[in-house]
C-alpha positions, 0 to 999 in steps of 0.5 A: 300601565293600566290602559283602562285608566288611560282611556278613562282619563282621556290620554288619547295622545299616549294611547295613539303613541302606544298603538304607533309603537306596535310592530307591523305584523300585529293583530291590530294592523291585520284587523285594520287592513281587513276592515272594509271602510279602512280598506277603502280609505287606504286604497285612496291614499297616494302611493309613497314616492320612495322605495319601500324599506323596513323600519329600523325598529323591526330589523334585528339580527335575524332580519340582517341574517335573512337579508344576507341569505337572500343576497347569497341566493341571488348570487347563486342564481346568477352564477347558475344562469351564467354557467348555463350560458345565459345572461343573468340580470342585475339583481336588486338587493333586498331593502334595508332600513333607511335612516337619516344617517344614510342620507348624511353619509350620501351627502358627505360622499357627494360633497367629496365627489364635488370637491374631487372633480373640481380639482380637474375643472368640472362642476357639480353638474358634471357628476 
């Protein structure tokens, strides 16, 4: 692939798609984040409503293993606090990628719960 040829031919959409495929931790994103003009534009952007989660494309086996280690360390921390006579707080798990499959599973579980409570005379608003 010759990026100069793409640039000369005006294949802007292809170039933008390639840029969008770069990993989050790349030098281009570092340069964009450190550019004063882009920093001002990014600071004015509204904050995302949902909780942050990593991209699926950047969450491989190493990240899965590190996530598991983080979770186990949080459990050890809770156990140490409890043994010392304290009251450990609920630790939130480190976020994992969120996909449409997760949404579909949640919808199926919700539908099952609605059908289950309907057997006892409750409605979906009672869940």
